[in-house]
LUMLUM-230107 format. One record per residue (C-alpha): x, y, z; chain; residue number from 1. Coordinates in steps of 0.001 Angstrom, whole numbers, plus 500000, padded with zeros to 6 digits. Example, Ala and Ser with C-alpha at 12.3 -4.5 7.8 and 13.67 -1.06 7.14 Angstrom:
BEGIN
<<512300, 495500, 507800>, A, 1>
<<513670, 498940, 507140>, A, 2>
//
This chain:
BEGIN
<<438655, 539650, 476685>, A, 1>
<<438479, 537542, 479823>, A, 2>
<<439455, 534395, 477869>, A, 3>
<<442369, 536191, 476247>, A, 4>
<<443532, 537444, 479628>, A, 5>
<<443344, 533952, 481117>, A, 6>
<<445328, 532534, 478189>, A, 7>
<<447901, 535254, 478591>, A, 8>
<<448213, 534503, 482287>, A, 9>
<<448399, 530770, 481542>, A, 10>
<<451056, 531315, 478917>, A, 11>
<<453047, 533489, 481266>, A, 12>
<<452762, 530841, 483990>, A, 13>
<<453886, 528117, 481575>, A, 14>
<<456808, 530283, 480492>, A, 15>
<<457881, 530778, 484106>, A, 16>
<<457528, 527045, 484803>, A, 17>
<<459564, 526255, 481707>, A, 18>
<<462269, 528646, 482847>, A, 19>
<<462339, 526992, 486264>, A, 20>
<<462588, 523479, 484764>, A, 21>
<<465235, 524465, 482207>, A, 22>
<<468703, 523522, 483548>, A, 23>
<<471208, 526261, 484218>, A, 24>
<<473633, 525406, 481431>, A, 25>
<<476005, 528237, 482241>, A, 26>
<<476066, 527281, 485918>, A, 27>
<<476817, 523621, 485114>, A, 28>
<<479613, 524662, 482772>, A, 29>
<<481153, 526902, 485423>, A, 30>
<<481014, 524072, 487969>, A, 31>
<<482722, 521680, 485554>, A, 32>
<<485442, 524207, 484759>, A, 33>
<<485994, 524876, 488473>, A, 34>
<<486238, 521149, 489169>, A, 35>
<<488708, 520698, 486316>, A, 36>
<<490804, 523594, 487622>, A, 37>
<<491130, 521869, 491002>, A, 38>
<<491794, 518456, 489454>, A, 39>
<<494273, 519703, 486843>, A, 40>
<<497449, 519837, 489032>, A, 41>
<<496942, 516311, 490372>, A, 42>
<<495973, 515040, 486920>, A, 43>
<<499048, 516652, 485358>, A, 44>
<<501275, 515089, 488016>, A, 45>
<<499666, 511681, 487446>, A, 46>
<<500163, 511875, 483674>, A, 47>
<<503755, 513154, 483870>, A, 48>
<<505065, 511017, 486718>, A, 49>
<<502939, 507845, 486513>, A, 50>
<<500971, 507303, 483303>, A, 51>
<<503624, 508376, 480761>, A, 52>
<<506511, 506549, 482519>, A, 53>
<<504316, 503443, 482683>, A, 54>
<<503689, 503567, 478940>, A, 55>
<<507400, 504091, 478232>, A, 56>
<<508284, 501242, 480589>, A, 57>
<<505922, 498903, 478743>, A, 58>
<<507490, 499988, 475446>, A, 59>
<<511041, 499483, 476759>, A, 60>
<<510094, 495972, 477943>, A, 61>
<<509896, 494965, 474276>, A, 62>
<<513310, 496443, 473469>, A, 63>
<<516983, 495997, 474173>, A, 64>
<<517993, 499297, 475738>, A, 65>
<<521100, 500318, 477672>, A, 66>
<<520716, 504169, 477724>, A, 67>
<<523850, 504637, 475595>, A, 68>
<<522193, 503358, 472417>, A, 69>
<<518755, 503736, 470904>, A, 70>
<<516157, 501134, 471955>, A, 71>
<<516097, 498146, 469604>, A, 72>
<<512802, 496293, 469330>, A, 73>
<<513198, 492589, 470245>, A, 74>
<<509569, 491546, 470686>, A, 75>
<<508969, 489039, 473509>, A, 76>
<<512646, 488146, 473913>, A, 77>
<<512896, 489827, 477344>, A, 78>
<<509839, 487980, 478631>, A, 79>
<<511120, 484668, 477288>, A, 80>
<<514457, 485227, 479022>, A, 81>
<<512682, 486313, 482214>, A, 82>
<<510813, 483031, 482650>, A, 83>
<<514110, 481170, 482279>, A, 84>
<<515950, 483443, 484700>, A, 85>
<<516838, 481609, 487926>, A, 86>
<<517734, 484877, 489686>, A, 87>
<<514269, 486278, 488906>, A, 88>
<<512522, 483256, 490402>, A, 89>
<<514775, 483381, 493451>, A, 90>
<<513945, 487081, 493842>, A, 91>
<<510231, 486264, 493675>, A, 92>
<<510663, 483537, 496301>, A, 93>
<<512590, 485875, 498615>, A, 94>
<<509998, 488628, 498085>, A, 95>
<<507146, 486245, 498864>, A, 96>
<<508916, 485118, 502031>, A, 97>
<<509322, 488739, 503083>, A, 98>
<<505666, 489558, 502297>, A, 99>
<<504350, 486620, 504344>, A, 100>
<<506453, 487525, 507397>, A, 101>
<<505863, 491263, 507147>, A, 102>
<<502116, 491160, 506435>, A, 103>
<<501458, 488382, 508953>, A, 104>
<<503137, 490122, 511881>, A, 105>
<<502110, 493638, 510886>, A, 106>
<<498420, 492811, 510427>, A, 107>
<<498077, 490882, 513685>, A, 108>
<<499954, 493471, 515751>, A, 109>
<<498163, 496396, 514068>, A, 110>
<<494761, 494801, 514775>, A, 111>
<<495719, 494300, 518415>, A, 112>
<<496967, 497872, 518721>, A, 113>
<<493866, 499282, 517004>, A, 114>
<<491558, 497340, 519333>, A, 115>
<<493472, 498616, 522377>, A, 116>
<<493151, 502177, 521082>, A, 117>
<<489453, 501715, 520404>, A, 118>
<<488576, 500032, 523686>, A, 119>
<<490954, 501713, 526152>, A, 120>
<<491962, 505165, 524959>, A, 121>
<<491321, 507543, 522089>, A, 122>
<<493887, 510101, 523113>, A, 123>
<<495295, 512191, 520279>, A, 124>
<<498674, 512204, 522060>, A, 125>
<<498782, 508402, 522129>, A, 126>
<<497844, 508244, 518437>, A, 127>
<<500591, 510762, 517610>, A, 128>
<<503204, 508683, 519431>, A, 129>
<<502067, 505486, 517709>, A, 130>
<<502329, 506972, 514216>, A, 131>
<<505703, 508652, 514906>, A, 132>
<<507910, 505823, 513469>, A, 133>
<<506080, 506100, 510151>, A, 134>
<<507103, 509767, 509894>, A, 135>
<<510797, 508861, 510071>, A, 136>
<<512579, 508227, 506771>, A, 137>
<<512894, 504523, 505997>, A, 138>
<<516584, 504996, 505218>, A, 139>
<<517177, 506530, 508653>, A, 140>
<<515270, 503686, 510328>, A, 141>
<<517286, 501100, 508382>, A, 142>
<<520605, 502736, 509307>, A, 143>
<<519704, 502900, 513013>, A, 144>
<<518683, 499235, 513110>, A, 145>
<<521731, 498299, 511047>, A, 146>
<<523906, 499774, 513794>, A, 147>
<<521822, 498330, 516647>, A, 148>
<<521841, 494799, 515183>, A, 149>
<<525453, 494727, 514064>, A, 150>
<<527107, 491428, 515024>, A, 151>
<<530255, 493124, 516383>, A, 152>
<<529338, 496478, 517920>, A, 153>
<<525543, 496418, 517928>, A, 154>
<<523859, 497155, 521247>, A, 155>
<<521416, 494286, 520700>, A, 156>
<<524179, 491671, 520520>, A, 157>
<<525927, 493257, 523498>, A, 158>
<<522746, 492794, 525499>, A, 159>
<<522465, 489184, 524298>, A, 160>
<<526049, 488629, 525434>, A, 161>
<<525199, 489920, 528927>, A, 162>
<<522549, 487218, 529311>, A, 163>
<<524777, 484464, 527924>, A, 164>
<<523526, 484258, 524311>, A, 165>
<<526003, 484186, 521437>, A, 166>
<<526035, 487075, 518971>, A, 167>
<<523497, 486741, 516165>, A, 168>
<<524508, 487953, 512660>, A, 169>
<<521093, 489420, 511912>, A, 170>
<<522093, 490801, 508509>, A, 171>
<<524922, 488372, 507751>, A, 172>
<<523073, 485065, 508083>, A, 173>
<<520827, 483822, 505281>, A, 174>
<<518254, 482510, 507761>, A, 175>
<<518081, 485762, 509731>, A, 176>
<<518398, 488439, 507037>, A, 177>
<<514849, 488496, 505584>, A, 178>
<<513064, 488126, 508959>, A, 179>
<<515207, 490979, 510288>, A, 180>
<<514331, 493272, 507376>, A, 181>
<<510661, 492309, 507749>, A, 182>
<<510824, 493176, 511456>, A, 183>
<<512336, 496605, 510720>, A, 184>
<<509623, 497514, 508239>, A, 185>
<<506913, 496101, 510519>, A, 186>
<<508143, 498384, 513314>, A, 187>
<<508059, 501412, 511029>, A, 188>
<<504621, 500808, 509467>, A, 189>
<<502817, 499303, 512462>, A, 190>
<<501429, 502564, 513840>, A, 191>
<<500186, 503781, 510465>, A, 192>
<<498414, 500486, 509754>, A, 193>
<<496907, 500456, 513246>, A, 194>
<<495525, 503983, 512772>, A, 195>
<<493855, 502967, 509506>, A, 196>
<<492175, 500046, 511264>, A, 197>
<<491305, 502261, 514234>, A, 198>
<<489587, 504705, 511871>, A, 199>
<<487558, 501813, 510496>, A, 200>
<<486545, 500771, 514011>, A, 201>
<<485251, 504267, 514709>, A, 202>
<<482727, 503747, 511905>, A, 203>
<<481160, 500770, 513720>, A, 204>
<<478044, 501941, 515639>, A, 205>
<<478454, 501849, 519421>, A, 206>
<<474935, 500420, 519763>, A, 207>
<<476197, 497114, 518382>, A, 208>
<<478701, 496775, 521224>, A, 209>
<<476077, 497814, 523780>, A, 210>
<<473774, 495084, 522490>, A, 211>
<<476623, 492600, 522782>, A, 212>
<<477269, 493550, 526409>, A, 213>
<<473571, 493240, 527212>, A, 214>
<<473653, 489715, 525755>, A, 215>
<<476631, 488910, 527987>, A, 216>
<<479242, 488678, 525218>, A, 217>
<<482883, 488892, 526297>, A, 218>
<<485386, 491275, 524704>, A, 219>
<<486971, 488345, 522854>, A, 220>
<<483634, 487202, 521434>, A, 221>
<<482653, 490738, 520425>, A, 222>
<<485972, 491054, 518575>, A, 223>
<<485310, 487928, 516515>, A, 224>
<<481537, 488378, 516076>, A, 225>
<<481272, 492175, 515746>, A, 226>
<<484565, 493974, 515142>, A, 227>
<<486146, 491732, 512507>, A, 228>
<<483015, 491223, 510338>, A, 229>
<<482133, 494923, 510349>, A, 230>
<<485761, 495911, 509775>, A, 231>
<<486088, 493689, 506693>, A, 232>
<<485981, 496422, 503959>, A, 233>
<<488600, 498548, 505738>, A, 234>
<<490730, 495495, 506515>, A, 235>
<<490617, 494479, 502848>, A, 236>
<<491780, 497949, 501777>, A, 237>
<<494575, 497937, 504368>, A, 238>
<<495739, 494483, 503263>, A, 239>
<<495844, 495548, 499612>, A, 240>
<<497911, 498631, 500502>, A, 241>
<<500321, 496753, 502771>, A, 242>
<<500770, 493788, 500420>, A, 243>
<<501533, 496065, 497454>, A, 244>
<<503931, 498054, 499637>, A, 245>
<<505659, 494867, 500807>, A, 246>
<<506211, 493656, 497240>, A, 247>
<<507925, 496992, 496590>, A, 248>
<<510396, 496753, 499479>, A, 249>
<<513700, 498271, 498411>, A, 250>
<<515307, 500968, 500566>, A, 251>
<<515831, 498823, 503685>, A, 252>
<<517549, 496146, 501591>, A, 253>
<<519639, 498703, 499692>, A, 254>
<<520883, 500346, 502905>, A, 255>
<<521590, 497196, 504934>, A, 256>
<<522420, 494094, 502884>, A, 257>
<<522487, 495145, 499184>, A, 258>
<<520761, 491874, 498373>, A, 259>
<<523138, 489671, 500376>, A, 260>
<<524368, 487500, 501879>, A, 261>
<<524421, 485748, 498539>, A, 262>
<<520970, 486339, 497112>, A, 263>
<<519187, 485871, 500447>, A, 264>
<<517680, 489376, 500456>, A, 265>
<<517609, 490131, 496727>, A, 266>
<<513943, 491093, 496599>, A, 267>
<<512320, 491772, 493250>, A, 268>
<<512551, 495581, 493504>, A, 269>
<<516264, 495406, 494288>, A, 270>
<<516731, 493036, 491347>, A, 271>
<<515031, 495571, 489050>, A, 272>
<<517316, 498309, 490399>, A, 273>
<<520365, 496086, 489875>, A, 274>
<<519378, 495319, 486287>, A, 275>
<<518616, 498915, 485351>, A, 276>
<<521164, 501047, 487187>, A, 277>
<<524097, 498691, 487725>, A, 278>
<<523958, 496483, 484632>, A, 279>
<<522210, 499057, 482380>, A, 280>
<<519775, 496431, 481057>, A, 281>
<<516842, 498829, 480979>, A, 282>
<<514792, 496774, 478543>, A, 283>
<<515028, 493611, 480625>, A, 284>
<<514440, 495557, 483858>, A, 285>
<<511305, 497069, 482301>, A, 286>
<<510027, 493566, 481467>, A, 287>
<<510511, 492486, 485087>, A, 288>
<<508680, 495640, 486218>, A, 289>
<<505738, 494914, 483909>, A, 290>
<<505481, 491344, 485228>, A, 291>
<<505565, 492663, 488805>, A, 292>
<<502816, 495165, 487935>, A, 293>
<<500617, 492382, 486549>, A, 294>
<<501248, 490208, 489607>, A, 295>
<<500270, 493034, 491965>, A, 296>
<<497128, 493786, 489928>, A, 297>
<<496036, 490141, 490145>, A, 298>
<<496867, 489914, 493863>, A, 299>
<<494906, 493102, 494632>, A, 300>
<<491898, 491918, 492589>, A, 301>
<<491859, 488503, 494277>, A, 302>
<<492154, 490069, 497735>, A, 303>
<<489270, 492462, 497124>, A, 304>
<<487057, 489721, 495699>, A, 305>
<<487791, 487158, 498408>, A, 306>
<<487237, 489658, 501216>, A, 307>
<<484152, 491190, 499540>, A, 308>
<<485572, 494676, 500027>, A, 309>
<<482651, 496290, 498178>, A, 310>
<<480153, 495014, 500744>, A, 311>
<<479590, 496273, 504277>, A, 312>
<<477537, 494818, 507119>, A, 313>
<<477189, 498231, 508764>, A, 314>
<<473585, 499347, 508281>, A, 315>
//
């Protein structure tokens, strides 16, 4: 009797333990369904507005398509023509020139601004003012600067005239047009980029800076020996975002120069727009878009690998 009772108790205990160790299948299923319900709208938007258009664009790149007729498959003909297209290579050269100017000035100035925010003030009001230009439509910004920098009636050239400097055709001169457009977009995106870097600086432990001060390190030395190395993953992410955005510059060019003077500001995105919506060469425009996509993928991968974005020195 006693043995039977002990076995019964042992069996009951084992049953309870088994129930405790058995996963809650229904609970896991509910969690997955809840997660899918929250993800579904974003996933639907991604499929409808990004994934499906990308697949169709890749398909159109192998066709001759002008909207008015059905796509006709031509194989690699568009890509063969693309690599022999002098306008395409000029557009790539102009785009690269714009990217170098824009990213160079924007990154340096954003780093400086982020350091000033981090070391001098962390006021929410100051941060709001800094990010304000980014909240303004790029078309509005381009139109305002187009008026300000006009060679005839622009306030900038009037000021230059007051101090004895001849009027500068900022948008009408081939040497000035791309640097001017790069300056406009740098002004608009500077605050946003600086805030991203500032957020990365907030993740750096304050003890590291205290140790640097105890060792007698200057602010300049702490920037090079502490801030930049520990900021590397965030800086890599910011550079990938800004470089990809710079390769896709379009609206400022469309509003101000329309690719001119000549082809001096015909960046690759404006060339794609010109091919598709002005010449109705949708197949060829799709091929240029696919090549641009591959270039950006390679550039992003190389940036992340060279800057070791997946590693962090913050303990």
